[in-house]
C-alpha positions as CSV (number, residue, x, y, z in Angstrom):
1,M,0.2,0.1,0.0
2,F,1.1,3.5,-0.8
3,D,0.7,4.9,2.8
4,A,3.1,2.0,4.0
5,R,5.8,2.7,1.3
6,F,5.5,6.7,1.7
7,E,5.7,6.6,5.6
8,F,8.7,4.2,5.4
9,S,10.5,6.4,3.2
10,L,10.0,9.5,5.4
11,R,11.0,7.5,8.5
12,Q,14.3,6.4,6.9
13,G,15.1,9.7,5.9
14,K,15.2,9.0,2.2
15,L,12.4,11.1,1.1
16,A,12.0,14.7,2.3
17,L,9.0,17.0,1.6
18,P,8.4,20.5,2.2
19,Q,6.3,21.9,5.0
20,S,4.2,24.1,2.7
21,G,3.6,24.5,-0.9
22,N,1.4,23.6,-3.9
23,S,0.9,19.6,-4.3
24,A,-1.4,17.4,-6.2
25,V,-2.1,13.7,-6.2
26,F,-2.8,12.1,-9.6
27,F,-5.4,9.1,-9.6
28,P,-5.6,8.3,-5.9
29,E,-8.0,5.4,-5.2
30,R,-8.3,5.6,-1.4
31,L,-8.2,8.5,1.2
32,E,-5.0,6.7,2.3
33,D,-3.5,7.7,-1.0
34,V,-4.0,11.5,-0.2
35,T,-4.1,11.8,3.7
36,P,-0.1,11.5,4.3
37,L,0.0,14.8,2.4
38,A,-2.9,16.5,4.1
39,H,-0.6,19.2,5.7
40,L,0.1,20.3,2.2
41,K,-3.7,20.3,1.2
42,P,-3.0,18.7,-2.2
43,K,-5.4,19.0,-5.0
44,I,-6.6,15.8,-6.6
45,M,-6.6,14.8,-10.3
46,H,-9.0,12.0,-11.4
47,R,-11.5,11.2,-14.0
48,F,-13.9,9.1,-11.9
49,K,-16.7,11.3,-10.6
50,P,-17.6,9.2,-7.4
51,L,-13.9,9.6,-6.1
52,V,-13.6,13.3,-7.0
53,D,-16.9,13.8,-4.9
54,L,-15.4,11.7,-2.0
55,F,-12.2,13.4,-2.0
56,Q,-13.8,16.8,-2.2
57,D,-16.2,15.8,0.7
58,Q,-12.9,15.5,2.7
59,G,-11.7,18.7,1.9
60,F,-9.6,18.0,-1.0
61,D,-10.4,20.1,-4.1
62,P,-10.0,19.1,-7.8
63,L,-6.7,20.0,-9.4
64,P,-7.4,22.6,-12.3
65,S,-7.3,21.4,-15.8
66,E,-3.8,23.2,-16.6
67,P,-2.0,22.6,-13.3
68,A,1.5,24.5,-12.8
69,D,4.2,25.4,-10.2
70,L,3.5,22.3,-8.0
71,D,6.2,21.7,-5.5
72,V,5.2,18.0,-4.9
73,A,3.2,15.7,-7.3
74,I,2.2,11.9,-6.5
75,V,1.3,9.6,-9.3
76,H,-0.7,6.5,-8.5
77,L,-0.4,4.1,-11.3
78,P,-3.7,3.1,-13.2
79,R,-4.1,-0.1,-14.8
80,V,-3.6,0.9,-18.3
81,K,0.4,1.8,-19.0
82,R,-0.3,4.3,-21.5
83,L,-2.5,6.2,-19.1
84,A,0.0,6.0,-16.3
85,R,2.7,7.5,-18.7
86,H,0.5,10.4,-19.5
87,L,-0.2,11.1,-15.9
88,I,3.8,11.1,-15.3
89,Y,4.0,13.4,-18.4
90,T,1.2,15.7,-16.8
91,A,2.8,15.7,-13.3
92,T,6.3,16.3,-14.4
93,R,5.3,19.3,-16.6
94,A,3.1,20.6,-13.9
95,T,5.9,20.7,-11.3
96,G,8.4,23.5,-10.9
97,P,12.1,23.3,-11.1
98,D,12.7,22.5,-7.6
99,G,9.9,20.0,-7.0
100,V,9.7,16.5,-6.5
101,I,7.6,13.9,-8.5
102,I,6.7,10.6,-6.7
103,V,5.5,7.6,-8.4
104,D,3.7,4.6,-6.5
105,G,2.2,1.4,-7.7
106,S,2.1,-2.2,-6.9
107,K,3.7,-5.0,-9.0
108,S,0.3,-6.1,-10.5
109,Q,0.0,-2.4,-11.8
110,G,3.3,-2.7,-13.6
111,I,5.6,-0.4,-11.3
112,D,8.8,-2.5,-12.0
113,S,8.6,-2.0,-15.8
114,L,7.5,1.5,-15.3
115,I,10.5,2.3,-13.0
116,K,12.8,0.8,-15.7
117,D,11.4,3.2,-18.2
118,L,11.9,6.0,-15.9
119,K,15.7,5.2,-15.3
120,T,16.0,5.7,-19.1
121,R,14.9,9.3,-18.8
122,V,15.6,10.7,-15.3
123,D,18.0,10.2,-12.4
124,L,15.9,8.6,-9.8
125,T,16.5,10.2,-6.3
126,G,15.3,7.0,-4.5
127,V,13.3,3.9,-4.9
128,V,11.6,2.0,-1.9
129,S,10.4,-1.6,-2.2
130,K,7.6,-2.6,0.4
131,A,4.1,-4.1,0.7
132,H,4.1,-5.6,-2.9
133,G,4.9,-2.5,-4.7
134,K,7.5,0.3,-5.2
135,L,7.7,4.0,-4.6
136,A,10.1,6.0,-6.7
137,W,10.9,9.7,-6.9
138,Y,12.9,12.3,-8.9
139,R,13.4,16.0,-9.7
140,T,12.1,17.7,-12.7
141,T,14.9,16.9,-15.1
142,G,13.2,14.5,-17.4
143,V,11.5,15.3,-20.6
144,F,8.3,12.9,-21.3
145,D,6.7,14.9,-24.2
146,D,6.2,11.6,-26.1
147,W,4.3,10.1,-23.2
148,Q,1.5,12.7,-23.7
149,A,-1.8,10.6,-24.6
150,D,-4.7,12.9,-24.1
151,N,-5.6,13.2,-27.7
152,F,-8.8,11.6,-29.4
153,N,-7.9,8.4,-31.2
154,L,-10.1,7.5,-34.3
155,I,-11.3,3.9,-34.3
156,E,-14.0,1.9,-36.5
157,D,-17.2,3.7,-37.8
158,G,-15.9,7.2,-37.2
159,F,-15.9,7.0,-33.4
160,V,-13.1,8.4,-31.3
161,T,-11.9,7.4,-28.1
162,K,-9.2,8.3,-25.4
163,T,-6.4,6.4,-23.7
164,G,-7.7,4.6,-20.5
165,V,-11.5,4.8,-21.4
166,F,-13.4,1.4,-21.5
167,S,-13.2,-0.4,-24.9
168,A,-10.7,2.2,-26.2
169,D,-9.7,0.0,-29.1
170,G,-13.1,-0.7,-30.7
171,I,-16.9,-1.1,-30.1
172,D,-17.7,-3.4,-27.2
173,P,-19.3,-6.5,-28.5
174,A,-21.7,-6.6,-25.6
175,S,-23.0,-3.2,-26.4
176,Q,-23.4,-4.2,-30.1
177,L,-25.8,-7.2,-29.1
178,L,-27.9,-4.7,-27.0
179,A,-28.2,-2.4,-30.0
180,A,-29.0,-5.2,-32.1
181,S,-31.6,-6.4,-29.8
182,L,-33.7,-3.2,-29.3
183,P,-37.2,-3.1,-30.7
184,D,-38.4,-0.6,-33.1
185,D,-40.9,1.3,-30.8
186,L,-38.5,3.5,-28.7
187,R,-39.9,6.8,-28.0
188,G,-40.2,9.6,-25.6
189,R,-37.4,10.3,-22.9
190,Y,-34.4,7.9,-22.8
191,A,-31.1,7.5,-20.9
192,D,-27.9,5.7,-21.3
193,F,-26.6,4.7,-18.1
194,G,-22.9,4.2,-17.9
195,A,-22.5,5.7,-21.6
196,G,-18.8,5.3,-21.8
197,W,-17.7,6.9,-25.0
198,G,-21.2,6.9,-26.4
199,Y,-21.8,4.0,-28.7
200,L,-25.5,3.3,-27.1
201,T,-26.3,6.9,-27.1
202,R,-25.2,7.3,-30.7
203,R,-27.5,4.2,-31.7
204,L,-30.6,5.7,-29.8
205,F,-30.4,8.5,-32.7
206,D,-31.9,5.8,-35.1
207,Y,-35.2,6.3,-33.3
208,P,-36.7,9.6,-34.4
209,E,-39.5,9.3,-32.1
210,I,-37.0,9.5,-29.1
211,E,-37.2,13.3,-27.9
212,H,-34.5,13.4,-25.3
213,I,-31.5,11.4,-24.4
214,D,-29.6,11.7,-21.0
215,S,-26.2,10.3,-21.6
216,I,-24.7,9.6,-18.0
217,E,-21.1,8.6,-17.4
218,A,-18.8,8.7,-14.5
219,D,-15.4,8.8,-16.4
220,S,-14.8,12.4,-17.5
221,A,-12.5,11.3,-20.4
222,S,-15.3,9.0,-21.7
223,I,-17.8,11.9,-21.5
224,D,-15.3,14.2,-23.7
225,C,-15.5,11.2,-26.2
226,A,-19.3,11.0,-26.0
227,R,-19.5,14.6,-26.8
228,Q,-17.3,14.2,-30.0
229,N,-19.2,11.0,-31.0
230,C,-22.8,12.0,-30.1
231,G,-23.7,15.5,-31.7
232,D,-27.4,15.6,-31.7
233,H,-29.5,18.4,-30.0
234,R,-31.6,15.6,-28.2
235,V,-28.6,14.6,-25.9
236,A,-27.6,16.1,-22.6
237,F,-24.4,14.8,-21.2
238,H,-23.9,14.2,-17.5
239,W,-20.5,13.5,-15.7
240,S,-22.1,11.6,-12.9
241,D,-22.5,8.3,-11.1
242,A,-25.5,6.5,-12.8
243,T,-26.3,4.7,-9.5
244,T,-27.0,8.2,-7.8
245,W,-28.0,10.4,-10.7
246,C,-31.7,11.5,-10.7
247,A,-33.7,12.5,-13.9
248,K,-35.6,15.8,-13.7
249,T,-38.5,13.9,-15.4
250,A,-39.4,10.3,-15.2
251,L,-37.9,8.5,-18.1
252,D,-39.8,6.2,-20.7
253,G,-36.7,3.9,-21.1
254,I,-32.9,3.4,-20.2
255,V,-30.3,1.3,-22.1
256,M,-27.3,0.2,-20.3
257,N,-24.3,-1.9,-20.4
258,P,-23.3,-1.6,-16.8
259,P,-19.4,-2.2,-15.4
260,F,-18.8,-5.2,-13.4
261,H,-15.4,-4.5,-12.2
262,H,-13.8,-2.4,-9.5
263,G,-10.2,-2.2,-10.3
264,R,-9.2,-5.9,-11.2
265,A,-12.0,-7.5,-9.0
266,A,-15.4,-8.5,-10.4
267,D,-18.1,-6.9,-8.4
268,P,-21.7,-7.6,-9.5
269,T,-23.1,-5.2,-7.0
270,I,-22.1,-2.2,-9.3
271,G,-24.6,-3.7,-11.9
272,Q,-27.3,-4.3,-9.2
273,A,-26.9,-0.7,-8.2
274,F,-27.5,0.5,-11.8
275,I,-30.6,-1.6,-11.9
276,A,-31.9,-0.1,-8.8
277,S,-31.2,3.5,-9.9
278,A,-33.0,2.5,-13.4
279,A,-36.2,1.5,-11.4
280,R,-36.0,5.0,-9.5
281,N,-35.8,6.9,-12.7
282,L,-38.3,5.2,-14.9
283,A,-41.8,6.3,-15.4
284,A,-44.8,3.8,-14.3
285,K,-44.7,2.1,-17.8
286,G,-40.8,2.6,-18.4
287,R,-38.8,-0.1,-20.0
288,L,-35.1,-1.1,-19.1
289,F,-33.0,-2.9,-21.8
290,M,-29.5,-4.0,-20.6
291,V,-26.8,-6.5,-21.5
292,A,-24.3,-8.3,-19.3
293,N,-22.0,-11.2,-19.2
294,R,-24.1,-14.4,-19.0
295,Q,-22.7,-15.6,-15.6
296,L,-23.6,-12.3,-13.8
297,P,-26.5,-12.6,-11.2
298,Y,-28.8,-9.7,-12.2
299,E,-32.2,-11.5,-12.6
300,A,-33.0,-11.6,-8.9
301,V,-32.5,-7.9,-8.4
302,L,-34.6,-7.1,-11.6
303,Q,-37.2,-9.1,-10.3
304,S,-37.2,-7.3,-7.1
305,C,-37.3,-4.0,-8.8
306,F,-39.7,-4.6,-11.7
307,A,-43.1,-6.3,-12.3
308,N,-41.8,-7.9,-15.7
309,V,-38.6,-9.4,-16.4
310,K,-37.3,-11.6,-19.4
311,Q,-34.4,-12.5,-21.4
312,M,-34.3,-11.1,-24.9
313,A,-31.3,-12.5,-26.4
314,Q,-28.0,-14.0,-25.6
315,N,-24.8,-15.5,-27.4
316,N,-21.9,-17.6,-25.8
317,L,-20.7,-14.6,-23.9
318,F,-23.5,-12.1,-23.3
319,K,-27.3,-11.9,-22.4
320,V,-29.6,-9.0,-23.2
321,L,-32.3,-8.6,-20.2
322,F,-35.6,-6.6,-20.6
323,A,-37.6,-5.3,-17.6
324,N,-40.5,-2.9,-17.4
325,R,-43.1,-1.5,-14.9
326,P,-40.7,-0.4,-11.9
327,L,-42.4,-1.1,-8.6
328,E,-44.2,1.7,-7.3
329,H,-42.4,2.1,-3.9
330,L,-38.9,2.4,-5.8
331,R,-40.3,5.2,-8.0
332,K,-41.5,7.1,-5.0
333,T,-37.8,7.3,-3.7
334,R,-36.8,9.7,-6.6
């Protein structure tokens, strides 16, 4: 864990930090990834809205979009190596000439190979190995311009994505199955829960009787892509957690391909929370269309939230589920 490695480095006198100054933490996943720097009141850089809100509730404000003059920057490695490199580029560029950049990650996150890459570009001031991971730090002498990766990348059918978003290299096959399974009579007010970079939102454009689409996504980079991919006056984009989002007007329908991982671990409770939120946001006769991996246990929670539930389609990997008429006591919780 970061806090164990960080505190060990300080106790051993290997790492020295200023008592005041500007600081930022990039992609923290836990409060313990930030609190060791609490005396510096660090700003937080993250794409994931629930974590941004969590840290802000604890008094840690978001980092401006163009940070500069940092005295301390800490980068916590995300799963995607190209995104990790981009964060290091951003942190190094934003740190002043006397500042320090700290990079932390577990072995499973690829910290060993990233430290090897760093050693080809900068003179590392120190490296600490502890708690199944490593922490390394350096001064701002390196050049990482070729690690910048915040641009849009063109994929199939004219869609664009960004590094680190879900299904960045192509259209997700589960979403394709859901889109192909939708009936012809969609109309009224719809939403795409967990919209990602906008594939399902865009497919809703095929229905001229849909008058409004709410595209809800917790990852800010994905929302940036969705805005590029879904240029239609009917769409409203929301950087928000679909499990807590509340529609201004009850919806006629929702489509969704909910995430089912938290980090590397499978977590079906995320999809279950999506289902409960869908039931709260739908009108009395509202319809839910969702796709999921075949083994995920969503049927029971659907039956606890809706009067009617059925399977519409499946293949070797995925299933498309339909539910309508959310139970009245759930709709009253909006």
